Structures are given as structure tokens and as C-alpha cells.
N, C-alpha and C positions, 0 to 999 in steps of 0.2 A: 813902373812898380819897383820899389826897393824891397828885395826879397831876402829873407834869411831862412835857412833850412834848420829843422830841429831833428836830430837823430836820437831816438829813444831806443836804448839797447844795452848791450854788455860789452865791455872791452875785451872779453874772452871770446866774443862771437866774430867769426871770420867775415861774414857778410856785413856786420856793423862796421868793422875797421875798413873794409873795402869801400863802403859808402863814404866814410870819412876821407879816405885817400882820394876818391873820385871828386868830392867837393873841393878838397884842397887843390887838386890838379886843375879843376875847372875855375879856380879862383872865386868860388862862391862863399858867401858869408854863411856860417853855420855854428851851431852849438851841439855838443854831444852830451846827452844825459846818460851817464853810465850807472846802471843799476845792477852791476855784477854781484854786489853784496846785498842787494835788497830785492830778491826775487818776488816777494809779495807785492811790492809796488809795481814791478814789471808786469806781473799777472793782471793787476788792475788796469794798467794801460792797454794790455792786449785785449782784455774784455771790453773796455770802453771804445776802442777803435775797431773792434770786431776783426782782429788780425791774430792768427795763431802763432806766427813766428816773429822774430826780430831780425833786422831793425824795423821799427815803425818810423817812417820818415814823413815829416810834415813840412809844408811850405807856409811861411808866415809873411804876409804883406805888411811891411813896417809902416806904410802910409795909412792903411785903413784898419790894421789890426786883425784882418781876416786870416784865419788859419785853416788850411785844408790839408787833407791826408793825401800824400803822394803814394804811399804804400811801402813796399819793401825795396831791396836793392835793385831788382830787375825793373821795377816800376820807375825807380829813380833814373836808370839808364834811358828808358823810353822818354821820361819827362824832360831830360836834358838834351835829347837828340834834336 
């Protein structure tokens, strides 16, 4: 599986930047969607993914297009272990 991670969050969020750093250090492909200036969109994502905090981290299988929710930073640590 060719996997890319999607981080939905804010550049001002410590756990969001820690997730970014972890994926860089793990040499994982990812994109960071920074909604620091667009809190209304971030609230929509939080509601859609039923998650109260950011980051919201998704795994995207680039072969099939399937996207699944990993969760937050702690969930990402467990996912990569």
C-alpha cells in the first residue's frame, strides 16, 4: 500500500506540529492542512470526523483512494509502532 497521511489542524497547535515532525522523522509522505486562520472550517472537520481536538490525522491509500481516520497524535504514535 502506498500511504500518505493527512494532518488537519493548526500550525499554532503543539500536537499538530509534533505529528508533522514525527511523520518527517519516519520518512512518511504527508500533507498538512493548516486551518489556523479558518476556525470555522476546522470546526466542520471536527464535527465530521467526530473528534473534539486537533490534529485530525487521516491515512490515505493512494492505490485504492481509501481514506481512514487514524485519530490524534497519540493514535498516530500507536499506528506507526
